[in-house]
N, C-alpha and C positions, 0 to 999 in steps of 0.2 A: 831475396831472389830464389826462384824455384831451383831445387837440386836438378842438375842436368840429367841424372839417371832416373828421375821420376817421370811419370806421365804429366802432361798439362792437365791439372785438375780444374774443373768448373765447380768451385766451392759453393755449397748452398745448405739447405736444411730440409728435414722432413718433420712431420707433426708428432711423432711418437714419443718424443722426449718432453713435450709440453702438453700432455693430454688433459691436465686439469684446466690450464689456461684456455685451451681450445674447446673444452666441453666434452671431450671424448671419454672422460673418466670422472666419476663422482660417487657419492655414497647412496645407498638405498636402491630402489628399483624404479625405473631403469638406472643402471650404473653410469649416469652421465651428470655433468655439471650444467644445470640450466642457465647459468650465467656465463657459460663459455662463449668465446668470441668467434669460433668457427673459421670458415675460409677467409673472411675479411681480416680477422686478427692474425691469421697465419701470413697473409700477404703483407700486412703492416710490418711484421717483424722481418720478413724477407727484404722489404724495401729499406728498412732501417739498417740492416746489416750489409746490404749490397749483394744479396745472394745471386749467383749466376746459374744455379740449378735448383729445382724444387720438385720434391716428391709430393704429388697432389693426391690427397685422400679421396678415392673414387666415390664413396657415398655422398660427399659434398657435391661432386660433379653430376651425380644422378638427379639432383634436385634442380639443375639448370636446364633451360631450354637450349636449342641449337643456337639461337641468337645470343644468349648470355654466354655460352661457351665461346662463340666467336669474339665477343667483347673481351673475355678473359684472355684469349689467345693474343689479341692486340696489346693488351696490358702487359703480358709477359714479354712480348716482343720489344716494347718500349723499355723494359727493364733489362733487356739482353739476357733473359733467363730461360734456360732449357727445361722443359717439363718432362717429368717421368710420372706415369700414372701408377698409383699405388693401390693395387687390389688387395683383397683380404686373403683368406685361405682359398687355395686353388680349387678345392673340392666343393666349395660353396658358390663359386663364381658361375654366373649364368651367361656372361658374355658382354655385359654392359661396358666393361673396361675397353673393349675394342672401339666402341662408339666414341668414348672420351678421348682415346688416343688419336683417332682419325680427325676429330674436330679440332683438337688442340695441336695437331701435327707433331705429337710425341712419337718417338721412335722406340721407346722402351716401356714395358709394363712389368712392374715388380709384383711378385706373389710370394706369400708365405705358403708352406706346404701343409703343415699340420699345426695343431694347437699344443703339441708336446713341448714342454719347456724343461730346462735344466738337464737335458740329455736323458730324461726319464722315460724312455720308451718301454722299459721293462715293466712299468706300472700301468701299461695299457694292455688289456687282454686281447685287443683286436689289432695289435701292431702290425702283424704280417698282412692282414687284410687291408689295413690303412695304407701300407706301403704299396701294395698292388694297385689300389684305387688311385693313389697319387701318380703312379707310373702311367696308368691309362689316360688320366687327365692331361698329363704333360704331353703325351703323344698326340692327343687331339688338339690341344692348344698350340703345340708347335707347328702343326700343319696350318692352322688358322692364321697364326702369326706370319708364316712365310707368305701365304697367299695375300696378306694385307701389307706386306713390307715392313713388319714389326718384329721386335725381339721380346720374347718372354724371358724375364730374369728372375730365376727362382732363388729365394733367400735361404741362407744357412740360419735357420730360425731356432737354433738350439735343439734340433731333432736329428738331422742327418749329418753324417761325417763328410769330409772333403771327398773321399773316394766315391761315396754313394752319389754325391751331387754331380761329380764328373760323369759317372755312368748315366745319370739322367740326361745330361747335356749331349752325350754321344749317341743317344737313342734316335735322335731326330734333329733336323735343322730347325732353326728358329728359337733355340733355347740356349740361354747363357745363365750366368750367376749374378745375383745381387749379393755382394760380399759384405756382410756385417763383421767389422773388424774385431768386435768383442765376443763373438759367438763361437769361437773355436774351443774355448775353455769348457763349455757345457758338454761337449762330446769328447772330452779328454784328449784334445790336441793342442799343441802350442800354436800361437799365432803364426810363427814362421813355418812350422810343419804344414799347417793348413794352407797358407798362402802359396807355398811352392806347388801344392797339388792343384789348386783351383785357378791360379793366376791366368793361364791361357784362356779360360772360359769366362772371366769376370767381364761384365758389361756395365756394372753400376756399383758404386761403393757407398755403404753406410758407415760413417765414422762413429764408432762407439768405443768407450774405454771403461774399465772397471778397476776399482780397488778390491783386493782379495782379502778375505778374512777366513783363516783356516778353522775347521771345526773337527770334532771327533768322527764325523761321518764323511767329511770331504772338505768342501770350502764353499763360502758364500761369495757371490759377486755383487758388489755394491756400486750403485750409480755414482759417477763422479764427473767433474769437469774434464772434457776430453783433452788428453795430453798430460794428465797428472796421475794416471793409473799404471796398469801392467802392460798395456799394449805397446809394442815397439814400432811406432809409426814409420820412422825413418827406414827401417829394414823392410817393412811391408811395402812401402812405396817404391823402394828400389827394385824389389822383386816384381811388382806390377809393371814397372817401367821396362822390363825385359820383353814384354808382350804388347804394351799399349802406348800409343803416343798421347792419347787424350782420354779422360774419363770424367763422368759426373761423380761428385763426392758430396754427400749430404750429411750434416751433423745429426746424430741421433743419440743423445744421452740415454742411459738405460732406463728401465722401468722404475716406477716409484716404489716398487716392492723388490727386496733383495731376491736374487736367484740362488737357491741352495743346491749345489751339485753333490749328490750323495754317492760318490764313486768308491768310497771305502766300504760300502755295503755290497756284499757279493751279488745279490739279486740285481743290482743296478746294471750289471754287465750283460744280462740276458738280452739277446738280439744283436749284440755287437760282434764284429769279427775279432779274432784274437789280436792282441797288441803286445809288442815286445816290451820288456822292462825298460829298455833304453828310450822307447817312444813315450811311455808313461812318465819316465823321469824327466824328459824334456818338457812335458806339459807342466809337471809340478814345479820344476825349476822356474819356468816362466811366470808362475803365479807369485813368485817371491818378490818381484819388482814392485816397489812402493806398497808393499803389503800392509795390512792393518793389524794391529795387536788384537787378540781375541777379547781383550778387556774394554775396547773402545765401543761406545754406543754410536754406531754410524747410521742409525735409522733416519729415513727421510721425514720431512714434515707430514707426509701422507701416513707413514707407518706410526707416527706419534699422534695422529689425529689433530694436527695443528694446521687445519685447512687455511686459516687466514694468512699463513706464510707461503702457501704453495705457489701462487702466481709469481711472486718475486723470486722464489727459489728456482723455479723452472727457467724464467727468462734470464736471470743472472747467469745461470749455468750455460745457456746458449750463447750469450754475449761473450762470456769469458772463453768458452770453447772456440768460438769463431776467431777471437783474437789470438788464441794459442796456435791454431792451425795456420793462420797467416804468418805469425812469428816464426813458425817452424819452416815456412818457405812455400806454403801452398799458394 
């Protein structure tokens, strides 16, 4: 039974934790798997698990005619599944996502803001320019979203802090947050710190978890079955429940490559606002939950180049993650 202090979650999935199975990731050039199952494979897993929300990869939708999108809408309706349109990086978006959202009657469009990962903004010489360009694009898309009756939900994609995301939301109407529950660690915030700041603005949730392995430069974030890592879901959900009665929440196991957050390197902090010792300590303490020994080889089959195991690895993690979240009470 759902905890009474939580929102009512429409539990579902997105494609980014099964990129090999779906054909979004492969070796060579282009970096895709030609044997991937695409949209149909994604819908098959959604039907198998009984997903009530789906984050739909917009490049798939761009290939469909208006009639095919209408058929997809009817299919989602039969499954009682709420669609969220998943755009790419906001600076690269030309506006096709608005067509997809309108034809599928989706109310939310998710965007990543930059391709900076692991909090590594200091390693981009154009960070300040990038941030200003993101700001301008959000202002423009916020107005477009309001005019269309839609919501832009910008993701914490391992680049911006909770405070910065809230500032983006407060610039204009029509903008909220896609909250990736695993992505506070890369910007040196604990999940609870991050959640308390962004909770009023959250419009869509991506359920991600990580096992943490500490290094001499900081820590690595390792993909894991959701519910077995460092993320305190019960506390996060209770905090979200203070502001929301209902939310879409999609499973997204982490990437097939570990994320290395090098915050013990002084240069890593360039471009960040000052942080107190207590705030950093809270983040580092949170990484201790279910942490991995530095001696454990926790590489994924992708990192070991064991591609024959990848499809089973990805789908098993989704199935187990879905079961864990339902057992937790979602």
